[in-house]
N, C-alpha and C positions, 0 to 999 in steps of 0.2 A: 321489254322490262323497263319499269320506271321506278326510280329511287328518289325518296325525299330525305334530305338531311336537315335537321333542326338545330339551330344554333342561337343561343340567347344574345340579344343586344344588351350590353352592360355599360352603363355610364358611371364612372367613378367620380367622386367629388374630390378634386385635388386642387392644389395651388390657390389657397385662400378661398376655397369654396366654389371654384369654377368647375362647372359640369362639362366633362368631355368624354368622348368615346375612347376606349383603350385600343390596343393594337389589334390588327385583323385576327380573326379566329383561325390561325394557321392549322390547327389540328384537323378541323372539318374540311378546310380547303385542300389539304393534302389528300384526304380520303376521296374527296370529289374528283381530284385529278386522276387518281388511280382508277376510279370507276369509269370515268370518261375515256380513259385510254382503251377500255374494252368496248367502246362504241355504245355505251349505255347512257340514257338520258338521266341527268341529275338536276333536281331542283333544290335550291337552298332557301330555307325559310328562316328569316331572322325574327325572333320572338321576344316578347317582353311581357310584363304584367298587364300592359294595356293591349298588346296584340297577342292574344292567347287562344283564339278560336279559329280553327282552320278545318278544311275538308281534305283529309288525306286518303279518302276512300279509293282514289284512282291510282294509288301507288302499291307496288308489289312489296317493297321493303321501305321501312321508315326507320331512320336512325336518329337517336337523340345524342347530341354532343354536350357533355356536361364538363365544361372546361374548368369550372371552379365550384366549390361547394356553395358559395353565396348565390349562384344562379340556379341551384337545384330547385328551389320552390317555383321558379318560373317554369321549368320543364314539367313539374308535377301539375301545374295549372293548365299547361297546354294539353297534357295527356288527358286530363279530366274534362276539358271543355271542347275538344276537337272530335271530328268524326274519323273513324278508321274502318277499313275493310276487315271483316272478321278473318279473312284468309291471309292478310298481310303479315309479313315477318317483321316484328318489332325488335330493334336492337338498340344498345346504348354503349357509349364509350367515353373516354376522357378521364381526367385525373380523379374526379369524384367517383366515377364508376369503378376505376381500378382499385380505389381504397375501400369502397363499400358495395361490391357487386351484388351481394344477396339482398341488401336493402333496396337497391335500385330495381332489381327484378320484382320485388314485392310491391314497392311503392308505385312504379310506373306500369306494372302489369305487362312486362315485356318478355320476349322469348329468350334473348341472349344478352349477356353483359360481356363486353370485350375488355380484357385486362391488358394493360401495357400498350405498346405500340400497335396501332391499328391497321396500317397499310396492308400487311400480308394477311391479316385476319379477315379484313373486309373483302380482299381479293378472293380468298378461298370461299367465303360465304357466297359471294356473287357467282363464282364459277360453278358451284354445286347446287345452287338454288334451282328448283324447290326440293330437290332430292338430297336433303342435308342429312349427313351422319354426324351429329353434333359431337359425339365422343371422339371422333377422329380429328376434330378441329382444335388446334392448340390455342391457348390463350383466351379461353372463354369460360363463362359460368352459365349454367342453365339449370332448370328444374326438371327432374325426371318425371315424366307423366305417370309412370307406373308406381314409383315409390314415393313421389311427392317430396323428394329430397334434392338438395342442391348438389350438382356435380361440377367439380372444378377440373378442367382438363389440364394436361401438362403445360408449363409455362412456354409462351411463345418466344423463340429466339429473337434477339435484337437484329436489326438490319445492319450488317457489317459495312456495306458500301452504300452510303447515303446518296451517292451520285445516281443510283439506280431509281431513286424516287423522282417522279416528274415534278416540275415546279407547281406550286399551289395554284388552284383554279381561281385566280383573282378576278377573272371576268364575271364571276357570279356575284360580285359585290359592286355597288356604285362607286364611282371614281373617288368620291370624297372620303370613302373608307379605306382607300388604297394609298392615295397621295395626300399628304398633310403638310402644312407649312408652319407648324408651331411645335415641332418635336426635336429639331436638331440644335441643341445648345442655344446660343443667342441669335441664331439666324432665322430667317423666314423663307428658307429655300424649300422648294417642293421636294419632299423626300418620301421614300417607301421604306417599309420595314422588311427585313429578311432574317432568316434563320441560317446560320452557318455550321452549327454543331448541335448535338443533342447530349444531354446529361451533364453531370458535374461530379468530379471525383471526391468532393468534400461532403461532409455530413453535419452541417450546422444544425443545432438542436431546434431552431425556430423554423427551419425550411421544410417544405412539403415535397421537395424533389424526390422521386422514387427511383431514379436511375443513377447509381454512383460510379459510373464510368463515363468517359467522354469520347464521342466519335465526331469526326469532322468531314465535311464535304471537301473536295479538292478545290484549290484556288481556281482552276480552269472552269469547273462547274459553277462556282459562285460568280465568276466573271460573266459567264454565259447568261445567267439570270439577270445580272445587273445590266448587261447590254440589251436584253429584252425590255427591261423596265425603262431604260433610256429611250428606246425606239417607240415603245407603246405609250408611255406616260410622260416622257420628257423630264424625268427626275434629274435633280442636280446634286442629290445626296441620298444617304440611306442610314438607317438606324439598325444595328445588329441587336436582336432581342433575345439572344441566347441566355440561358441561365448563367453561364460563366464562360465567356468566349476566350479570353486570353489565358490559356493554360499551357498548351503544348507549343513550345517556341518554334519548332520546326514547321508545324502546320501553319502557325500564324505568319511566318516568313514566306511560306509558299503562297498564301492568300494575298499578302501584301504585294508580292512581285506581280501577281496577275492583275490586281485591281488598280495599281498605280497609273497605268496608261489611260484609265478612264477619267481621271481628273475629277473624281467625285469627292465631296466632303462626307465624313461619316463619324459615328460614335458607337461606343460599345461599353459593356460592363466588364469589370475585371476585379480580381483580388489584388491586394497590395503585395502579396508574396510570390507572385508569378511574373512580375515584370522586372526588367533591368534596363540600364541606359541604352545599350546597343539595340535591344528589341524596340524600345520606345522610339528611338530615332527612325527605325524602319517603318514603324506604324505611322509616325508623323509624316514621313515622306510619301506614304501611300494615300494621304488625304484625311487622316483622322484628326478631328479638331477637338474632341472631348472624350475623356474616359470617366466612367462612373464607377467609383470605388465603394465597395461595401465595407465601410469602416465600423459601423454599428455602435461602437462605444469607445470612450477613452479610458475605461476602467479595465485593467488587466484581469481583475476578478470576474467581471461580467463577461469579458471575452472568453475566459476559460469556461465559465458556466455555459456559454453558448456553443462551446466546442468549435470556435471560430478558427483556431489554429493559426492565429497571427499575433504579432507583438506590436506594442506601441512604436518601437523603433522602426519596424517594417512599414507601418503607416506613415510615419514622418518621412522616411527615405523615399518611398514610392511617390508620395504627393510632391515632395520637393523636386525630384528628378523630372517628373511629368510637367510640372510648372516651368521649370528652367528650360526644358526642351521646346516649350511653346504649345503644349496641348492643354486645353482647359480641363479643369478638374471639377467633377461633381461628386459630392460625398453623400452617401446614404447613412443615416443615423437611425437606429432602432432603440427606442426608449421603452422601458417598462418590462423587460424580460424578468422573470422571477428572480428576486434577489436585488433588483434595482432599488436604490435609495438616494437620499440627498447627497451622500458622500460620493457615490459612483457618478451621479449626474454632474457634480462639480468637477470630477476628473474629466468627463467628456467636454465640458465647457473649457477647461484649462487646455486640453489638446486642441480644440477648435480655435481657441484664442491664439495659440502658438502658430497655427497654420492658416489663420484667416486671410492673410494676404496671398496665399497660394491656392485657396479654394474659391472657385467662381460661383458655384451653386450648391445648395444643400436640399436634400429631400429628408424631411423629418417624419418618421413613422412612430406610431405607438404599437407596442407588442400586441399581436393577435394570435391565438393558438390555432394555426392552420391545420386542418384535418390531414393526417398522414405524416405530420412532422413528429420527430422524437418526443418533443414536449407534449404534444397532443396525445400521443400513444402511451405516455407514462405520466398521467396526471398526478398520481399519488406522490411521485418524486418531487413535484413542484408545488404541491398544495394548490392544484389548479382546479378552477371551477369551469368545467366544460360547458359550452353553450348548448342550450336546448333547441335553438332554432338556427339553422345554417345561415339565415339572412343576417344574423348578427356578426358574421365573420367577414366583414368588409375591411379593406386595407386602410383607406384614407380616413382621417378625422374620426377614428373610432375611440371614444373616450371611456368605453366600458372597462371595468377593473376585473381581472381574471384570476387573481390570486391574493393571498394574504389576509391579515386581520384588518379591521377598520382603521387602526393606526397605520398599518403598512400602506393602505390605499390612500389615506389622507396625505401621507408623506410622498407617495408616488405622484399624486396630482400636483402637490406643491412643487416638487422637483421638476415635473414636466413643464409646468407653466414658467418656471425659471429658465429652463432650457429653450423653450419656444420664444420667450421674450428676447433672450440673447440672440437667437438666430434671426428673428425679425429685425432686430436693431443693427445687425451686421451684414445681412444679405437682403437684397431687394426682393428676391423670390426664393421660395424653398418648397 
């Protein structure tokens, strides 16, 4: 059996217009490792608008990984311009497929849409191919050939023990997509990206996360992967790319104990309301040099509308303690959420001005209605103009206006320019 997995190459325009590749496609790499554990050959095809014509006729199963909605048009182009064996099983997965499974089946003319975590689902599909009984496979959507209606099978249970999942199949990527020297704070150390947990227990209205619980790998398992990366790629650091890593204090302390002897430098994301001085000291001792906090806004009103569940005082406290302990601080700011105006923007500038000597870097984003987020799913509650083309839903430097009257949008642009100028004048990079 031969299996082809298709993953879009996506370069985002960040940091004053610099074009760079984002993090490795972990979703498809984990699926590949599960398949390879069965002794089955896997080929990974990295596709783009320019590289969209391939011959997949020699593969028994072809899988499309749709990791974000903005890359969906690329996969449609590949499907329409490539050759496929009429007997091949065509499947799709990823966040976009999970949110829009029926549309994906229709648009890509595929057999199965995988919903949610894919490792157990792909394993079951591969084990039973070609004698598939689709109704018995959890976590999929397919079209019944007799009724021509979509069938949604029962939800696939989440994997309780993440340590049972093999490490991602990084060998399918070129080294420059695995080891990068421009991602860890202000260093140029060779680093790799890793995932230590899955899910986030919070439910911010702008976020497309679909899993509102959090599960961690053990510290021992994470250490084993890092040791492999040291031996294989000679990394000197790593970036944790979890949606929200620093949540469970006990789990974080276990991970810190295990990785401290490796003497690696690292960074991660966190909320401001899940850290304290004792935990931050242990994180610092284990090699952490930067924490990226999702502050989003300095306006209590906007934070409430976002369902961020944090306060201005929590923001100030977390950043102050982090800075005093000696960990660099990067702040994420999200401007333009429905309801944003000149007043709320001035509140954000006021907060940043108070903390500017304690914040080392800033990433400033404009609001974009991400498919699957609460705001996207309830557009009428926010007077939201949903995009007609998924290619419009890119994260960086997206100046499109998504809500409000002409007056609202003019005020929004004016306030954004004021905020951007303030950030540019006070931080070298953002």
